[in-house]
BANU-389888 format. One record per residue (C-alpha): residue number from 1; x, y, z; residue in one letter. Coordinates in nm, 4 decimals, decimal comma, always signed. Example, Ala and Ser with C-alpha at 12.3 -4.5 7.8 and 13.67 -1.06 7.14 Angstrom:
2
<r 1; <+1,2300; -0,4500; +0,7800>; 'a'>
<r 2; <+1,3670; -0,1060; +0,7140>; 's'>
This chain:
172
<r 1; <+0,0013; +0,0072; +0,0162>; 'm'>
<r 2; <+0,1182; +0,3172; -0,1181>; 'n'>
<r 3; <+0,0077; +0,6510; +0,0918>; 'f'>
<r 4; <+0,1700; +0,9828; +0,0912>; 'n'>
<r 5; <+0,0025; +1,2399; +0,3221>; 'r'>
<r 6; <+0,1018; +1,5293; +0,5375>; 'v'>
<r 7; <-0,1468; +1,7465; +0,7481>; 'i'>
<r 8; <+0,0915; +2,0143; +0,9585>; 'l'>
<r 9; <+0,0098; +2,3353; +1,1713>; 'g'>
<r 10; <+0,2315; +2,6271; +1,3102>; 'g'>
<r 11; <+0,3717; +2,9736; +1,2058>; 'h'>
<r 12; <+0,5391; +3,0355; +0,8808>; 'l'>
<r 13; <+0,9192; +3,1320; +0,9549>; 't'>
<r 14; <+0,9435; +3,3742; +0,6992>; 'r'>
<r 15; <+0,6975; +3,5775; +0,4276>; 'k'>
<r 16; <+0,6495; +3,3267; +0,1516>; 'p'>
<r 17; <+0,8145; +3,3721; -0,1791>; 'e'>
<r 18; <+0,6063; +3,3968; -0,5093>; 'l'>
<r 19; <+0,7828; +3,2843; -0,8478>; 'r'>
<r 20; <+0,6696; +3,2231; -1,1805>; 'y'>
<r 21; <+0,7634; +2,9089; -1,4105>; 't'>
<r 22; <+0,8493; +3,0008; -1,7810>; 'h'>
<r 23; <+0,4756; +2,8836; -1,8571>; 'n'>
<r 24; <+0,3731; +3,1938; -1,6053>; 'd'>
<r 25; <+0,1980; +2,9337; -1,3886>; 'v'>
<r 26; <+0,2838; +3,1053; -0,9690>; 'p'>
<r 27; <+0,4470; +2,8959; -0,7341>; 'v'>
<r 28; <+0,5027; +3,0261; -0,3820>; 'a'>
<r 29; <+0,7433; +2,8409; -0,1785>; 's'>
<r 30; <+0,7783; +2,9312; +0,2201>; 'g'>
<r 31; <+0,8815; +2,7604; +0,5737>; 'g'>
<r 32; <+0,6692; +2,6038; +0,8706>; 'l'>
<r 33; <+0,7666; +2,5763; +1,1553>; 'a'>
<r 34; <+0,6211; +2,3300; +1,3834>; 'v'>
<r 35; <+0,6319; +2,3047; +1,7371>; 'n'>
<r 36; <+0,6179; +1,9925; +2,0156>; 'r'>
<r 37; <+0,5616; +2,0799; +2,3549>; 'r'>
<r 38; <+0,5788; +1,8757; +2,6557>; 'w'>
<r 39; <+0,6822; +1,8306; +3,0504>; 'k'>
<r 40; <+0,9802; +1,5779; +3,0746>; 'g'>
<r 41; <+0,9832; +1,3394; +3,3818>; 'k'>
<r 42; <+1,2008; +1,6163; +3,5539>; 'd'>
<r 43; <+0,8541; +1,8481; +3,5359>; 'g'>
<r 44; <+1,0790; +2,0487; +3,3239>; 'q'>
<r 45; <+0,8668; +2,1765; +3,0189>; 'd'>
<r 46; <+1,0049; +2,0790; +2,6785>; 'r'>
<r 47; <+0,9978; +2,2237; +2,3727>; 'n'>
<r 48; <+1,1266; +2,0794; +2,0263>; 'e'>
<r 49; <+1,0918; +2,2508; +1,6377>; 'v'>
<r 50; <+1,0228; +2,1086; +1,3259>; 'c'>
<r 51; <+1,1263; +2,2963; +1,0266>; 'f'>
<r 52; <+0,9415; +2,1893; +0,6926>; 'v'>
<r 53; <+0,9753; +2,3966; +0,3651>; 'd'>
<r 54; <+0,6639; +2,3636; +0,1617>; 'f'>
<r 55; <+0,4850; +2,4936; -0,2242>; 'd'>
<r 56; <+0,2171; +2,6277; -0,3196>; 'i'>
<r 57; <+0,1046; +2,5921; -0,6908>; 'w'>
<r 58; <-0,1466; +2,8264; -0,8758>; 'g'>
<r 59; <-0,3511; +3,1107; -0,7273>; 'a'>
<r 60; <-0,3568; +2,9532; -0,3974>; 'r'>
<r 61; <-0,0089; +2,9898; -0,3811>; 'g'>
<r 62; <-0,0783; +3,3454; -0,5003>; 'e'>
<r 63; <-0,3347; +3,4196; -0,2119>; 'a'>
<r 64; <-0,1084; +3,2794; +0,0214>; 'l'>
<r 65; <+0,2324; +3,4975; -0,0857>; 'a'>
<r 66; <-0,0257; +3,8513; -0,0730>; 'k'>
<r 67; <-0,1971; +3,7674; +0,2420>; 'h'>
<r 68; <+0,0298; +3,5962; +0,4536>; 'f'>
<r 69; <+0,3331; +3,7046; +0,6731>; 'd'>
<r 70; <+0,6518; +3,5441; +0,8699>; 'k'>
<r 71; <+0,4862; +3,4180; +1,2255>; 'g'>
<r 72; <+0,1482; +3,4004; +1,0357>; 'd'>
<r 73; <-0,0389; +3,0267; +1,1661>; 'p'>
<r 74; <-0,1426; +2,7956; +0,9456>; 'i'>
<r 75; <-0,2565; +2,4420; +0,8221>; 'l'>
<r 76; <-0,1349; +2,2826; +0,5221>; 'i'>
<r 77; <-0,2709; +1,9780; +0,4040>; 'e'>
<r 78; <+0,0017; +1,7978; +0,0827>; 'g'>
<r 79; <+0,1907; +1,5433; +0,0206>; 'r'>
<r 80; <+0,5778; +1,4601; +0,0494>; 'l'>
<r 81; <+0,8086; +1,5242; -0,2624>; 'v'>
<r 82; <+1,1644; +1,4785; -0,2723>; 'l'>
<r 83; <+1,3314; +1,8064; -0,4563>; 'd'>
<r 84; <+1,7028; +1,6940; -0,5868>; 'e'>
<r 85; <+1,9555; +1,9224; -0,8134>; 'w'>
<r 86; <+2,3393; +1,9881; -0,8441>; 't'>
<r 87; <+2,5169; +2,2060; -0,6210>; 'a'>
<r 88; <+2,7538; +2,4806; -0,7760>; 'k'>
<r 89; <+3,0365; +2,1986; -0,6343>; 'd'>
<r 90; <+2,8694; +1,9327; -0,8773>; 'g'>
<r 91; <+2,7319; +1,7116; -0,6307>; 't'>
<r 92; <+2,3607; +1,6090; -0,6040>; 'r'>
<r 93; <+2,1502; +1,7398; -0,3201>; 'r'>
<r 94; <+1,7814; +1,6621; -0,2187>; 'q'>
<r 95; <+1,5548; +1,7098; +0,0463>; 'r'>
<r 96; <+1,1923; +1,6644; +0,1607>; 'l'>
<r 97; <+0,9262; +1,9268; +0,0701>; 'k'>
<r 98; <+0,5554; +1,9473; +0,1225>; 'v'>
<r 99; <+0,3834; +1,9965; -0,1938>; 'r'>
<r 100; <+0,0598; +2,2009; -0,0491>; 'v'>
<r 101; <-0,2786; +2,0772; -0,1968>; 'e'>
<r 102; <-0,5130; +2,3171; +0,0556>; 's'>
<r 103; <-0,4376; +2,5432; +0,3561>; 'w'>
<r 104; <-0,6014; +2,7502; +0,5831>; 's'>
<r 105; <-0,6221; +3,0435; +0,7912>; 'l'>
<r 106; <-0,5264; +2,9260; +1,1768>; 's'>
<r 107; <-0,6383; +3,2942; +1,3065>; 'p'>
<r 108; <-0,4138; +3,4363; +1,5563>; 'p'>
<r 109; <-0,6129; +3,4385; +1,8891>; 'c'>
<r 110; <-0,3675; +3,5806; +2,1092>; 'a'>
<r 111; <-0,3073; +3,9002; +1,8391>; 'r'>
<r 112; <-0,6265; +4,0012; +1,7307>; 'r'>
<r 113; <-0,5165; +4,1864; +1,4664>; 't'>
<r 114; <-0,8724; +4,2529; +1,2809>; 'g'>
<r 115; <-0,7322; +4,1623; +0,9674>; 'r'>
<r 116; <-0,9361; +3,9725; +0,7220>; 'g'>
<r 117; <-0,7465; +3,7074; +0,5532>; 'r'>
<r 118; <-0,8929; +3,4542; +0,2838>; 'p'>
<r 119; <-0,9050; +3,0805; +0,3012>; 's'>
<r 120; <-0,7228; +2,8310; +0,0420>; 'g'>
<r 121; <-0,9574; +2,6816; -0,1287>; 'r'>
<r 122; <-1,0559; +2,3246; +0,0107>; 'l'>
<r 123; <-1,0893; +2,0008; -0,2241>; 'r'>
<r 124; <-1,4334; +1,8423; -0,0807>; 'p'>
<r 125; <-1,4076; +1,5437; +0,0577>; 'r'>
<r 126; <-1,5635; +1,2172; -0,1298>; 's'>
<r 127; <-1,9461; +1,1595; -0,0291>; 'p'>
<r 128; <-1,8409; +0,8471; +0,0990>; 'g'>
<r 129; <-1,5893; +0,9671; +0,3569>; 'a'>
<r 130; <-1,6580; +0,9442; +0,7192>; 's'>
<r 131; <-1,4044; +1,0985; +0,9085>; 'n'>
<r 132; <-1,3875; +1,5020; +0,8986>; 'p'>
<r 133; <-1,1242; +1,6664; +0,7233>; 's'>
<r 134; <-0,8774; +1,7730; +0,9847>; 'p'>
<r 135; <-0,9119; +2,0845; +0,7977>; 'v'>
<r 136; <-1,2447; +2,1014; +0,9495>; 'h'>
<r 137; <-1,2089; +1,9729; +1,2679>; 's'>
<r 138; <-0,9428; +2,2724; +1,2736>; 'm'>
<r 139; <-1,1929; +2,5277; +1,1720>; 'r'>
<r 140; <-1,4529; +2,3718; +1,5101>; 'r'>
<r 141; <-1,1365; +2,4265; +1,7117>; 'a'>
<r 142; <-1,0974; +2,7668; +1,5728>; 'l'>
<r 143; <-1,4700; +2,8557; +1,6838>; 'r'>
<r 144; <-1,3276; +3,0256; +2,0573>; 'k'>
<r 145; <-1,0929; +3,2744; +1,8319>; 'c'>
<r 146; <-1,3891; +3,4975; +1,7694>; 'g'>
<r 147; <-1,6001; +3,5629; +1,4064>; 'p'>
<r 148; <-1,3967; +3,5377; +1,1533>; 'r'>
<r 149; <-1,4834; +3,4249; +0,7697>; 'r'>
<r 150; <-1,3090; +3,0825; +0,7456>; 'l'>
<r 151; <-1,4233; +3,0136; +0,4026>; 'g'>
<r 152; <-1,5770; +2,7461; +0,1467>; 'p'>
<r 153; <-1,7630; +2,4671; +0,3198>; 'a'>
<r 154; <-1,8011; +2,1381; +0,1517>; 'r'>
<r 155; <-2,1320; +2,3304; -0,0407>; 's'>
<r 156; <-1,9545; +2,6272; -0,1567>; 'g'>
<r 157; <-2,0971; +2,8111; +0,1367>; 't'>
<r 158; <-1,9302; +3,0493; +0,3311>; 'v'>
<r 159; <-1,8865; +2,9720; +0,7113>; 'l'>
<r 160; <-1,9260; +3,2705; +0,9529>; 'r'>
<r 161; <-1,8970; +3,2339; +1,3252>; 'l'>
<r 162; <-2,1426; +3,4258; +1,5591>; 'h'>
<r 163; <-2,1070; +3,4699; +1,9237>; 'q'>
<r 164; <-2,4275; +3,3567; +2,1215>; 't'>
<r 165; <-2,5621; +3,5272; +2,4672>; 't'>
<r 166; <-2,3499; +3,2810; +2,6217>; 't'>
<r 167; <-1,9861; +3,3266; +2,4477>; 's'>
<r 168; <-2,0036; +3,0892; +2,2837>; 'r'>
<r 169; <-2,0009; +3,0590; +1,9179>; 'f'>
<r 170; <-2,1744; +2,8926; +1,6308>; 'k'>
<r 171; <-2,2081; +2,8519; +1,2824>; 'i'>
<r 172; <-2,4495; +2,9666; +1,0682>; 'k'>
């Protein structure tokens, strides 16, 4: 069985760089820092950071490069690809990176900047799929961050979160 699927949530390590291929296809390249935090056996807080490079092709890449900056939280979904090249000294080099197929803004709850940003269009899941997409799970988790536009839902409608009188949020 072959399965190549990656879902990562973290913060951008740099502003995504937008370039165009010789066929005028936009490609945005960036870096993501994914933190893992835990308490050690000695009770001390531990932190581990994984840095991952990614590429986003097409209009999604243009939107990401236009609206995102270093430090912005984001959730990406895609597949691993092996990037190979020849260095200036003639040695062959290679690295793994993520070819992003969809992305979603993770609103910065603490900063509350008020800037509206688009979400990358998510591919709809097949009708027979039983588990919700991790991106949809992320949307549910974002409810506590405040009213925001989250982007297209499965039916093509836009999800908006509205605050109720009990300070909880519901999807309308």
